C-alpha positions in Angstrom: 4.1 -20.3 115.7 7.3 -19.8 113.7 8.2 -23.5 113.6 4.7 -24.4 112.1 5.1 -21.9 109.2 7.4 -24.3 107.3 4.4 -26.5 106.5 2.5 -23.8 104.5 4.6 -24.0 101.3 4.1 -27.8 101.2 0.4 -27.4 101.4 0.5 -24.8 98.5 2.5 -27.1 96.3 0.2 -30.1 97.1 -2.9 -28.0 96.2 -1.2 -27.0 92.9 -0.3 -30.5 92.0 -3.8 -31.9 92.5 -5.4 -29.2 90.4 -6.0 -30.7 86.9 -5.6 -27.3 85.2 -2.1 -26.9 86.6 -1.0 -30.2 85.1 -2.5 -29.1 81.7 -0.7 -25.7 82.0 2.6 -27.5 82.9 2.3 -29.8 79.9 1.6 -26.9 77.5 4.4 -24.9 78.8 6.8 -27.9 78.4 5.7 -28.4 74.8 6.1 -24.7 74.0 9.6 -24.8 75.5 10.5 -27.8 73.2 9.4 -25.9 70.2 11.4 -22.8 71.1 14.5 -24.8 72.0 14.6 -26.6 68.7 13.8 -23.7 66.5 17.2 -22.3 65.2 16.0 -18.8 64.4 14.5 -18.5 67.9 17.5 -20.1 69.6 19.9 -17.4 68.6 19.5 -13.7 68.1 22.5 -11.8 66.9 24.1 -8.8 68.6 24.2 -6.1 65.9 27.4 -4.2 66.1 26.7 -0.4 66.2 29.6 0.9 64.1 28.5 4.5 64.7 28.6 4.2 68.4 31.9 2.4 68.3 33.4 5.1 66.1 32.0 7.8 68.4 33.8 6.2 71.4 37.1 6.1 69.4 36.8 9.7 68.2 35.9 10.9 71.7 39.1 9.5 73.1 41.1 10.7 70.1 39.8 14.2 70.6 41.0 14.2 74.2 44.5 12.9 73.1 44.8 15.5 70.4 43.9 18.3 72.8 46.7 17.2 75.1 49.1 16.9 72.2 48.3 20.4 70.9 48.7 21.8 74.5 52.1 20.2 74.8 53.6 20.8 71.3 51.6 23.9 70.1 51.2 21.9 66.9 48.0 20.9 65.2 47.9 17.6 63.3 47.0 18.1 59.6 45.4 15.7 57.1 45.5 16.5 53.4 43.4 14.7 50.9 44.2 14.6 47.1 41.1 14.2 45.0 41.4 13.6 41.3 38.4 14.3 39.0 34.8 14.7 40.0 33.7 11.2 41.1 30.5 11.7 43.2 31.3 8.8 45.5 34.9 10.0 46.1 33.7 13.5 46.7 31.2 12.2 49.4 33.9 10.0 51.1 36.4 12.8 51.3 33.7 15.2 52.7 32.9 12.6 55.5 36.5 12.1 56.4 37.3 15.8 56.5 34.2 16.6 58.6 35.2 13.9 61.2 38.8 15.2 61.2 37.7 18.7 62.1 35.5 17.4 65.0 38.5 15.8 66.7 40.8 18.8 66.2 42.7 17.7 63.0 43.3 20.5 60.5 42.2 19.5 56.9 43.0 20.4 53.3 41.7 19.0 50.1 43.9 19.3 47.0 41.7 19.0 43.8 43.2 17.9 40.5 41.4 17.7 37.2 40.5 14.3 35.7 43.1 14.8 33.0 46.0 15.5 35.4 49.2 13.8 34.2 51.1 11.2 36.2 54.1 13.6 36.5 51.9 16.5 37.8 50.1 14.3 40.3 53.4 12.9 41.6 54.8 16.4 41.9 51.9 17.4 44.1 52.4 14.4 46.3 56.1 15.0 46.7 55.5 18.6 47.7 53.1 17.4 50.4 55.7 14.8 51.5 58.2 17.7 52.0 55.7 20.0 53.8 56.4 19.7 57.6 52.9 21.1 58.3 51.2 18.1 56.6 51.2 15.0 58.8 48.9 12.7 56.9 48.3 12.3 53.1 45.5 10.3 51.5 45.0 10.0 47.7 41.3 9.1 47.3 40.9 6.0 45.2 40.0 5.1 42.6 42.1 7.4 40.4 41.4 7.7 36.6 42.5 4.8 34.5 45.5 6.6 32.9 47.1 6.9 36.4 48.9 3.8 37.7 47.4 3.3 41.2 50.3 1.4 42.6 52.8 4.2 41.6 50.5 6.8 43.1 50.2 5.0 46.4 53.9 4.4 46.6 54.6 8.1 46.0 53.2 8.9 49.5 55.9 9.0 52.1 55.5 5.9 54.4 55.4 8.0 57.6 52.6 10.2 56.1 50.7 7.3 54.4 47.6 7.2 56.7 45.8 4.9 54.2 48.6 2.3 54.7 48.9 1.6 51.0 52.5 2.4 50.5 54.5 -0.8 49.6 56.8 -0.2 52.7 53.8 -0.2 55.0 52.2 -3.2 53.4 55.6 -5.1 53.6 55.9 -4.3 57.2 52.4 -5.5 57.8 53.3 -8.8 56.1 56.2 -9.2 58.5 54.0 -8.3 61.5 56.0 -5.2 62.3 54.7 -1.8 63.6 53.3 0.1 60.6 50.5 2.2 59.2 47.8 -0.5 58.9 45.2 0.1 56.1 42.1 1.6 57.7 39.5 -1.0 56.8 41.7 -3.8 58.1 42.3 -1.8 61.3 38.5 -1.3 61.6 37.8 -5.0 61.4 40.5 -5.7 63.9 39.1 -3.1 66.3 35.5 -4.5 66.0 36.7 -8.0 66.8 38.7 -6.8 69.8 35.6 -4.8 70.9 33.5 -8.0 70.8 36.1 -9.5 73.1 36.0 -13.1 71.9 39.0 -15.5 71.9 40.5 -15.6 68.4 43.6 -17.8 69.0 43.4 -20.7 66.6 39.8 -19.9 65.6 38.7 -20.5 62.0 38.4 -17.3 59.9 37.3 -16.9 56.3 37.9 -13.7 54.3 35.9 -13.3 51.1 37.8 -10.9 48.9 41.6 -10.6 48.1 42.0 -7.0 47.1 45.4 -5.6 48.0 43.9 -2.7 49.9 41.2 -4.4 51.8 40.9 -8.2 51.7 44.6 -9.1 51.9 45.4 -6.7 54.8 42.3 -8.0 56.7 43.6 -11.6 56.3 47.0 -10.6 57.4 45.6 -9.0 60.6 43.5 -12.1 61.3 46.3 -14.7 60.9 49.3 -12.8 62.2 50.9 -13.4 65.5 49.4 -11.6 68.5 50.6 -11.2 72.1 53.9 -9.7 73.0 55.4 -10.4 69.5 52.7 -8.7 67.4 49.3 -7.2 67.1 47.6 -10.0 65.1 44.7 -12.2 66.1 46.3 -15.7 65.7 43.3 -17.0 63.7 43.5 -19.9 61.2 42.6 -17.9 58.1 41.4 -18.8 54.7 41.0 -16.4 51.8 38.3 -16.8 49.2 37.7 -14.8 46.0 35.6 -14.5 42.9 36.8 -17.7 41.5 36.1 -19.8 44.6 33.1 -22.1 43.6 30.0 -21.2 45.5 29.6 -24.7 47.0 33.2 -24.6 48.3 32.7 -21.1 49.7 29.7 -22.4 51.6 31.6 -25.3 53.0 34.3 -22.9 54.3 32.0 -20.3 55.8 29.8 -23.0 57.4 32.7 -24.1 59.6 34.1 -20.6 60.2 34.0 -18.8 63.6 34.7 -15.5 61.9 33.6 -14.4 58.5 34.7 -11.1 56.9 33.2 -10.4 53.5 34.8 -7.7 51.3 33.8 -8.9 47.8 31.2 -6.3 46.8 28.6 -8.9 45.9 25.2 -8.3 47.4 23.8 -11.3 49.4 26.9 -13.3 48.9 26.8 -14.6 52.4 23.4 -16.2 53.2 22.0 -17.5 56.4 22.5 -21.2 55.4 26.2 -20.5 54.9 27.1 -19.7 58.5 27.1 -21.6 61.7 25.2 -20.6 64.8 27.1 -18.0 66.9 29.6 -17.0 64.2 31.0 -13.4 64.0 30.0 -12.0 60.6 31.6 -8.7 59.5 30.3 -7.1 56.3 32.8 -4.8 54.6 31.1 -4.9 51.2 29.2 -1.9 49.9 27.2 -1.9 46.7 25.1 1.0 45.4 21.7 -0.1 44.1 19.3 2.1 42.3 15.5 1.5 42.7 14.1 1.8 39.2 10.6 2.6 40.5 11.6 5.4 42.9 14.9 6.3 41.3 16.4 6.4 44.8 19.8 4.8 45.6 20.6 2.6 48.5 23.6 0.8 49.8 23.8 -2.9 50.6 26.5 -5.2 51.8 27.7 -8.7 51.0 25.7 -10.3 53.7 22.0 -11.2 53.6 21.4 -9.3 56.8 17.8 -10.4 57.4 18.8 -14.1 57.3 22.2 -13.9 59.0 21.0 -11.8 61.9 18.9 -14.8 63.1 21.8 -17.2 63.3 25.1 -15.3 63.8 26.4 -14.3 67.2 27.5 -10.9 66.1 26.9 -9.1 62.8 27.7 -5.7 61.3 25.0 -3.8 59.3 25.5 -1.9 56.1 25.5 1.0 56.3 26.4 1.9 59.9 28.8 -1.0 60.6 32.4 -1.1 59.4 32.3 2.3 57.5 32.2 4.7 60.5 34.9 2.7 62.3 37.1 2.9 59.2 36.9 6.7 59.2 37.8 6.7 62.9 40.9 4.5 62.2 42.0 6.9 59.5 42.0 9.7 62.0 43.9 7.6 64.5 46.5 6.9 61.9 46.7 10.7 61.2 47.4 11.4 64.9 49.9 8.6 65.1 51.7 10.0 62.1 51.8 13.5 63.7 53.2 12.0 66.9 55.9 10.0 65.1 57.0 12.9 62.9 57.6 14.9 66.1 59.5 12.1 67.8 62.4 10.9 65.6 63.1 8.0 67.9 60.0 6.4 66.6 60.6 7.0 62.9 61.8 3.5 62.1 58.6 2.0 63.7 56.3 4.2 61.6 
């Protein structure tokens, strides 16, 4: 009996083939497959990077590391923010950073200065924080009022306490691919790309935006040498900016494997400007006010609804790069605390 059973599947297939309805169904299914296969929006569905979840994972590990550090040294890392004036956005950003710091075990302090504070008085406050051994990390929330020279203010923060990574020493070391305090947004972009796990060696990357605190450090992280000699991504990197003609920008982004936009221009990156499967990281954030409802919302540089149908990976706004940037700030703060307690590491910042 067992040897005769092999014939049953053949009979079933034969019956199926001679049935006209089966041929019709087979034909229809084949036609449907061709439509789906040749429809670009259906062919590729992006993986949306959950920045909040990614940040939570970083902060969870950071909290564990800080608890071990405190148990061993009896010292608590401390982050101090310097806030000048009453800019609503700056107030909100500092509040978010301080709240996250407390959750992982970092002590916090916010030094508030009036809008009219003089350059000398602000620099005096920063120098006092530099000299305070209980303060491990210092951030001066930008922007500062127009009468204060931003570059002078950033350079006033001691390099080993400069958790924003804006001091000229830290930027110089980053340019040379040396160990340093990397600006937090650039570090967040780096972390997201590493998290995705794609090969970046020799890949084409385009950065839209050339600001000294965001666009330029991101480009440096993308193009610099990786492996044993550095922490870069070894990508072939092009920087675009506000004077790059739109048609030229589209040519560059269309061939890019990685696109990072930090220009602050809503819908700068459209769906027809990227190739299928590209990594698209949206650093831009613009506040828009709905005149009808009088409610504010934040949008990025990327036309998300279009790009999500074509890209391989894309970050949303909000909920993408922002939360990871905050997590990187706190990693820098803990790193600063560790270095300050270990003089052998002082020259590596």
